[in-house]
C-alpha positions as CSV (number, residue, x, y, z in Angstrom):
1,X,16.2,3.0,7.6
2,X,15.4,2.7,11.4
3,X,11.8,2.5,12.4
4,X,10.1,5.7,13.6
5,X,10.2,6.4,17.3
6,X,6.5,7.5,17.4
7,X,5.1,6.3,20.6
8,X,1.8,4.9,19.1
9,X,3.7,3.0,16.4
10,X,1.0,3.9,13.9
11,X,-1.8,2.1,15.9
12,X,-5.2,3.8,16.2
13,X,-8.2,2.2,17.8
14,X,-11.3,2.9,15.7
15,X,-13.9,4.6,17.9
16,X,-17.2,2.7,18.3
17,X,-15.8,-0.4,16.5
18,X,-15.2,-3.8,18.1
19,X,-12.5,-5.6,16.1
20,X,-13.7,-9.1,16.6
21,X,-12.9,-10.8,13.2
22,X,-10.2,-13.5,13.3
23,X,-8.8,-12.1,10.1
24,X,-7.7,-8.8,8.7
25,X,-7.1,-6.9,5.4
26,X,-3.9,-5.1,4.8
27,X,-4.0,-2.4,2.0
28,X,-1.3,-0.8,0.0
29,X,-2.0,2.9,-0.5
30,X,-0.7,4.4,-3.8
31,X,-2.3,2.8,-6.8
32,X,-4.5,0.6,-4.7
33,X,-6.7,3.0,-2.6
34,X,-5.7,6.4,-4.2
35,X,-4.0,7.4,-7.4
36,X,-1.2,9.7,-6.5
37,X,1.0,8.8,-9.4
38,X,-0.1,11.9,-11.4
39,X,0.9,14.2,-8.5
40,X,4.2,12.4,-8.1
41,X,5.1,12.5,-11.8
42,X,4.2,16.2,-12.0
43,X,6.4,17.0,-9.0
44,X,9.3,14.8,-10.2
45,X,9.2,16.2,-13.7
46,X,9.3,19.8,-12.4
47,X,12.2,19.2,-10.0
48,X,14.2,17.0,-12.4
49,X,13.6,19.3,-15.4
50,X,15.4,22.1,-13.6
51,X,18.4,19.8,-13.5
52,X,18.3,18.9,-17.2
53,X,16.5,15.5,-16.9
54,X,13.8,14.9,-19.5
55,X,10.4,13.6,-18.4
56,X,10.9,10.4,-20.5
57,X,13.8,9.4,-18.3
58,X,11.6,9.0,-15.2
59,X,9.9,5.7,-16.3
60,X,7.0,5.5,-13.8
61,X,6.7,1.7,-14.3
62,X,10.0,1.3,-12.5
63,X,8.9,3.5,-9.6
64,X,5.8,1.6,-8.6
65,X,5.9,-0.1,-5.2
66,X,9.7,0.3,-4.7
67,X,11.4,1.9,-1.7
68,X,11.4,5.7,-1.8
69,X,15.2,5.8,-1.2
70,X,15.9,3.4,-4.0
71,X,13.8,5.5,-6.4
72,X,15.4,8.8,-5.3
73,X,18.9,7.4,-5.7
74,X,18.3,6.3,-9.2
75,X,16.6,9.6,-10.2
76,X,19.3,11.7,-8.6
77,X,21.9,9.8,-10.6
78,X,20.2,11.1,-13.8
79,X,21.0,14.7,-13.0
80,X,24.0,16.6,-14.4
81,X,25.0,17.3,-10.8
82,X,23.5,14.5,-8.6
83,X,21.4,15.8,-5.7
84,X,21.4,14.1,-2.3
85,X,18.4,11.8,-2.2
86,X,17.0,13.6,0.9
87,X,17.2,17.0,-0.8
88,X,15.4,15.6,-3.8
89,X,12.8,14.1,-1.6
90,X,12.3,17.4,0.2
91,X,11.8,19.3,-3.0
92,X,9.4,16.8,-4.5
93,X,7.6,16.4,-1.2
94,X,7.0,20.1,-0.8
95,X,5.4,20.2,-4.2
96,X,3.2,17.2,-3.5
97,X,2.1,17.7,0.1
98,X,0.1,20.8,-0.5
99,X,-1.8,19.2,-3.3
100,X,-2.4,16.0,-1.3
101,X,-3.7,17.9,1.7
102,X,-6.2,19.6,-0.5
103,X,-7.7,16.2,-1.2
104,X,-6.9,13.1,-3.3
105,X,-9.6,11.2,-5.1
106,X,-9.9,7.6,-3.8
107,X,-10.0,5.0,-6.5
108,X,-13.4,3.5,-7.3
109,X,-14.7,1.2,-4.6
110,X,-12.1,2.2,-2.0
111,X,-14.2,4.1,0.5
112,X,-17.2,1.7,0.1
113,X,-15.0,-1.4,0.7
114,X,-13.3,0.1,3.7
115,X,-16.6,1.2,5.2
116,X,-18.1,-2.3,4.7
117,X,-15.1,-3.9,6.4
118,X,-15.4,-1.6,9.3
119,X,-19.1,-2.2,9.8
120,X,-18.3,-6.0,9.7
121,X,-15.7,-5.5,12.5
122,X,-12.8,-6.6,10.2
123,X,-9.6,-4.8,11.2
124,X,-7.7,-3.1,8.4
125,X,-4.2,-1.7,8.1
126,X,-2.5,0.5,5.6
127,X,1.1,-0.5,4.5
128,X,2.7,2.0,2.2
129,X,6.1,2.6,0.7
130,X,5.4,6.3,1.0
131,X,6.8,8.2,4.0
132,X,4.7,9.1,7.0
133,X,4.1,12.7,5.9
134,X,2.6,11.5,2.6
135,X,0.5,8.8,4.3
136,X,-0.9,11.3,6.8
137,X,-1.7,13.7,4.0
138,X,-3.7,11.1,2.1
139,X,-5.6,9.5,5.0
140,X,-8.3,12.2,5.3
141,X,-9.3,11.6,1.7
142,X,-10.3,8.1,2.6
143,X,-13.2,9.4,4.7
144,X,-14.3,8.0,8.0
145,X,-13.4,4.4,7.0
146,X,-10.2,4.4,9.2
147,X,-7.5,1.9,9.8
148,X,-6.6,0.1,13.0
149,X,-2.9,0.5,12.1
150,X,-0.8,2.2,9.5
151,X,2.8,1.5,8.5
152,X,4.8,4.0,6.4
153,X,7.9,3.4,4.3
154,X,10.2,5.4,6.7
155,X,9.0,3.3,9.6
156,X,10.6,0.0,8.5
157,X,14.2,-1.0,8.0
158,X,13.5,-3.1,4.9
159,X,10.8,-1.7,2.5
160,X,8.8,-3.6,-0.1
161,X,9.4,-6.2,-1.6
162,X,10.7,-7.3,1.8
163,X,7.8,-8.6,4.0
164,X,8.7,-6.4,7.0
165,X,5.9,-3.9,6.5
166,X,3.1,-6.5,6.2
167,X,4.5,-8.6,9.0
168,X,4.6,-5.4,11.2
169,X,1.0,-4.5,10.3
170,X,-0.2,-8.1,11.1
171,X,1.6,-8.0,14.5
172,X,0.1,-4.7,15.4
173,X,-3.4,-6.0,14.6
174,X,-2.7,-9.2,16.5
175,X,-3.6,-11.3,13.5
176,X,-1.5,-14.2,12.1
177,X,-0.1,-13.3,8.6
178,X,-1.8,-16.4,7.2
179,X,-5.1,-14.9,8.2
180,X,-4.4,-11.6,6.6
181,X,-5.4,-10.6,3.0
182,X,-3.0,-8.2,1.3
183,X,-4.5,-6.0,-1.4
184,X,-1.8,-4.6,-3.7
185,X,-1.3,-3.2,-7.2
186,X,2.5,-3.4,-7.8
187,X,4.9,-6.3,-8.3
188,X,7.1,-5.2,-5.4
189,X,4.1,-5.0,-3.1
190,X,2.7,-8.3,-4.2
191,X,6.0,-10.0,-3.6
192,X,6.1,-8.4,-0.1
193,X,2.6,-9.8,0.7
194,X,3.5,-13.2,-0.6
195,X,6.8,-13.3,1.3
196,X,4.9,-12.4,4.5
197,X,2.8,-15.5,4.1
198,X,-0.4,-13.5,3.5
199,X,-3.2,-14.4,1.1
200,X,-2.4,-11.8,-1.6
201,X,-4.8,-10.1,-4.0
202,X,-3.8,-8.1,-7.1
203,X,-5.9,-5.2,-8.3
204,X,-4.0,-5.0,-11.5
205,X,-2.7,-7.6,-14.0
206,X,0.4,-9.4,-12.6
207,X,2.6,-12.4,-13.2
208,X,3.0,-12.9,-9.4
209,X,1.4,-16.2,-8.0
210,X,-1.4,-14.4,-6.2
211,X,-4.6,-15.9,-4.8
212,X,-6.8,-13.6,-6.8
213,X,-6.6,-11.0,-9.5
214,X,-9.4,-8.4,-9.9
215,X,-9.8,-5.4,-12.1
216,X,-10.1,-3.1,-9.2
217,X,-11.5,-2.7,-5.7
218,X,-15.1,-2.9,-7.0
219,X,-14.4,-6.5,-7.6
220,X,-14.0,-7.2,-3.8
221,X,-16.6,-7.6,-1.1
222,X,-16.3,-8.5,2.6
223,X,-17.7,-12.0,1.8
224,X,-15.2,-12.6,-0.9
225,X,-12.3,-11.4,1.2
226,X,-13.5,-13.5,4.1
227,X,-13.5,-16.6,1.9
228,X,-10.0,-15.8,0.8
229,X,-8.8,-15.3,4.4
230,X,-10.4,-18.7,5.4
231,X,-8.1,-20.5,2.9
232,X,-5.1,-19.0,4.7
233,X,-6.4,-20.0,8.1
234,X,-6.1,-23.7,7.0
235,X,-2.3,-23.3,6.9
236,X,0.5,-22.4,4.6
237,X,-0.1,-25.5,2.4
238,X,-3.7,-24.5,1.8
239,X,-3.6,-20.8,1.1
240,X,-4.7,-20.9,-2.5
241,X,-8.5,-20.1,-2.9
242,X,-11.0,-22.4,-4.5
243,X,-10.5,-22.8,-8.3
244,X,-13.5,-20.6,-9.0
245,X,-11.7,-17.6,-7.6
246,X,-8.1,-18.2,-8.5
247,X,-6.6,-15.7,-11.0
248,X,-10.1,-14.8,-12.3
249,X,-10.6,-11.1,-12.9
250,X,-13.8,-9.7,-11.5
251,X,-16.7,-9.4,-14.0
């Protein structure tokens, strides 16, 4: 899908903040900063049930981190009379947006970590497979932490697991991908970060060759992320963190 023609291209300068750090953090949204899966499954179940599709056929583990259009095409194919993906998206989106605009609870540690990074002058970006309307509906729930740039799923030609979204975010921040730390929860998202050449952190168990796995955002601090970013700045051949951090869940 062609990128959005929005003039600002998702870039927003944070007021009162000087982004001086030579590294950056790129966050996934759904499942990493907020838990919107329950809302999505409720909306999907309601829309698909009206077309005779049982809830058990949705298989949420297959939806995580994948492109919206890919998921919609598969789900539409389960219907007795397949619905055009855009119509399915509109129906599901209408059900979700009202709930999301009323507020979505950030996952533990999300607002605190984003605030700490902002106070430290570390630029952050949001890179989501969700479309722009969903991203904009969630952002207020993340408080005043803010992002220097946001990239939505309908603003890239090749969604996750392709690296385009993370490469786009790094370029908008003016930070080399190897100096960016990607924080993700899904296999597709982690593959995207790795393919972009970023230092990649998983906040859920994974088989992907990430630099660090933690049990959640509470296992991350500015200092820990800075040390991870420093390994990337030494070059592609040296991006793995010190053995003490590699693949070790947070205590």
